[in-house]
N, C-alpha and C positions, 0 to 999 in steps of 0.2 A: 448499761452494763452488758457486756456481751455474753452470749450463751455459747457453750461449747459441747460438742458431743463427747461422751465418755469413751475412752479408748477400749477396744475389744478385750484387751488383756485385763480389764478392770474387774476382777472376780474376787469377792470378799468371802472369807471363810464362813462366818455366821453373822450372823449378823452380818460423828462424831460427830451453833456452835461453839462453836466452841465457847465454853463459858468457864471461867475460873470458879472453883467451888469454895464455899466457906470452909476454912481450915480450922482444925482444932489444935494441932500441935505446932509449935514454932521452933525456928532455928534449923540449921542444916546439920547433917551428919558428916560433913566433910572434915577430914583430917588425915594426915599421912599415917597416923597411928591406926585409924580405923581401917584404911586400905591394907595395911601391913599385918593386921591381926590375923591369927590363924583360925580362931574359933568361929564356926558357923559357915565359912565360905566353902564351896565345893572344892576349889583349888586355892590354897593359901596364896595371897598376893595377887590373885586374879579375880575378876568379876565375871561370872558365867551367866549370860543372858540368853533366854530362849525366845524364839518366835515361831511362827507357823511355817509349814513346808507344803507349798511355797508361801511366801508373804507377799501380799498384794498392795499395789498403789491405791490410795494415797498414804497408806500406813507405812509402807516400805517401798522405796523407789527401786524398780528393776530387780526385785527379789534379792537385794544386796544390803542387808541391814548394817554391815560393817562400813558402809559409806556415810552413815549418819543422816541420810536423806529420806524423807518421808516422815510423817508425824510421829509414829511410834519409835522409829529408829532415832530420831532427834531427841525424843523424850528419854530414851534409854541412855544416850550419852550424856545428857544433862544430869540425870540421876547419878550416873557413874562419877561425874565430876564432883557432885555434891558429896559423894561417899569417899572422895579422895583418890579415885582411880584415874590414871592416865588412859588415853584412848588405846594405847598399845597393850594395856592390861585387861582390856575387855575381850572375852572369848564368847563367840556366838555358837549356839547349838539349836537344833530344830526339833519341834515336837508337834504331834497332832493336837487338835483342840481337846478332844475327849480324853486323850492320854494325859494331858496336862492337868485337867480338873479331877482326875481319878485319885482316890486315896493312895498313899504310899510314898516312898522316898523319891526324891527328884534329883536329876543330874544337872540342875541349874540353880542359881541363886534367886533369880526371879524370872518370870515369863510375862510377856505382854503380846496379846493378839486379840484385843477387843473383848476381854473377859468382863462381863457385867458382874458387879458385886451383888450377890444374893445370899440370904440366910441359909438356903439349902446348900450352896457351894461352900459356905464357911464351915460346914460340918466336916469337910474333907480337906480343905486347903485354907491358907491364910491369904488375905489381901492387904495391900498397902492402902493408905488413904487414896481417894480417887484422883486420877490425873486428867479425867475428861468426863463431861456430861453430854450425852447425845442430844441432838436437836431434831426437830421435824423438818422434812425437806420436801419440796414440790418436785415431782417427776413428771415428765411428759414425753411426747414423741416429736420428731423433727417437723412433722406435717401439721401439728396442732397449733392453734393461735397462742397457746400458752408458752410456746418455745421462744417467743419474742418478748415475754414479760420480763421487766427489770425492776418491778416494785410490787408491793402488795396491792396497791390500787389497780395495777394492770390485771389482776386476777379476779377482781370482784364480780365482773359480769360473765365469768366463765363457769362451766360446770366442773366442780372440784369434788373428788370422791375420796373416801377412806374407809377402812374397816370400822364398823360401828363399835362403840364402847371402848375406844382406844384414845390415847393422847393425841394421835393424829387427827381423829374425828373432832375432838374438842378444839384442837388448834384451828381447824378450818372454821368452825363456828365462831370462835372468840377472837381470832387474829385476822383471818381473811374476811370473814363475814360476807360471803358471796350473796348476791341479790337473789339467787335461786336456791339458797340453802346448801348445806353439805349433803352430798350424795352418799347414801349409806350402802355398804356391802358387808357380807358376812365374813369375808376373809380378805387378806391382801391379794391373794391370787385372783379372787373375783374382781377386785378393783383393777388389777393389772389387765385382766382380760377385757374389762369394759373400756379401758384406755386404748388397748390395741384395736378394739372394734369401733372406736369413735363415739362411744356412748357418753364419755366424759372427756373434758379437755386436759385434765391433769389429775394426778392422785397425790396424796400426802402420806409419807411413811417416815420412819426414823432414818437417821443418816446412814448407818451401815446397810440397812435394807435398800435404801435409795441407790447407793453405789452398786449393789449387787443387781438390782432390777435393771437399772439403766445400762450397766456394762455387760451383763451376762444374759439377761432374759429378753430385752427389747432390741430389735435389730437397729433401731435408730433412736435409742433412748437419750434423753436430754435431762440434765440436772438444771432446773430453773434456779433454785437457790434455797437457802435455809431460812426458816421462819423463827421469830422470837418465841420463846415458850410462853404459854398463857400464864397469867398471874397466878402464883401459888402452885404451879405444876412443874415438876422436875422430870428430867429424862433419866434414862439408865446411866449409872455411873460405872466407868471402867477403872479397874485397879490393877496394879502389878500383882501377879499371882506368885505365892511362895508356898513351900511345903508347910503342912499343918504344924502349928506351934514352932515355927522357925525362930531361931534366936536373932534373925536379921530383920524381922518384920518391923520392929519399932524404929530402927535406924533408917530403913528404906522408906517408911512412912514419913519420917522427919525430913528426909531429902525431898520427897514429893511435896510436902507442905511448904518447904522453903522455896521451891520453884513456883508454887502457886502464889505465895505471898509477894515474891519479887516480880511477878508478871511474866515469867518465862513461859509458863504453860499457855497463857493467853496468846503470847507472841507466836509460839510454835503452831498453835491451832489455827490462828489467822493465816500464817504463812502456808501451811500444808493442807488445810481443810476449808478455808474460807476464800480462796482466790477465784478469779474468773474462770480458771480452767478446772476447778473442782466444784465447790458449792458456795457461791457468793451469798453474803447476807442480804436478805431482802428487807426493805424498810417501807 
């Protein structure tokens, strides 16, 4: 499986494999009646969706969410279809990350820009059921022997590091099981510096962090690939963000659940996050 360098424009806001999550609600919210209803929508008859300013690959291709290309852009249009909206009825707006999660009224029906669902954030905003669960990713540099790895077995004899006490560190120990053990660091920054200085061959971080480090912080960063989660361990879950106590939360969640159940979320995650030019799945 080929390795590819991340494009320099690959800068992620904060902080995806992609795994379909166990759903709780069933059925879709799609209907012409739903799309035409006035109650709850920012603009009656339209679906107003927000994303970041700018929005970055692979979440949105070329900062153009209206193209439907990129994982989150594609998810947005799939949700819109489930809700009964045509593509022409989708209106895009932009928000900052912190602005979106702050309490108060919103100028969007839902927002997606890698918002992790947390109890603390639920005090200020609503979330749909999750549309994505993050995985752990191996990051290296072009000059490292890890750059040519195409399987977990290829990593076993290399020095692999991560921040101690994290899912990333646990994943090294239980999934890669390197012969020299997992190399421990106090922070991701320390691990990244060790990689730059040649003290380790690769590091493991969550997928959003991997895109950021490889694309923005390393001059020759390489995404080696995604690792399966250790047994019993889950990654951060991303949800569509809505205003607190929004009347739309239930039907938006139902739309996400339908996309999970019919395999659409898995397909989109594989297409946009799991390819050779992004973060291939390692076995």
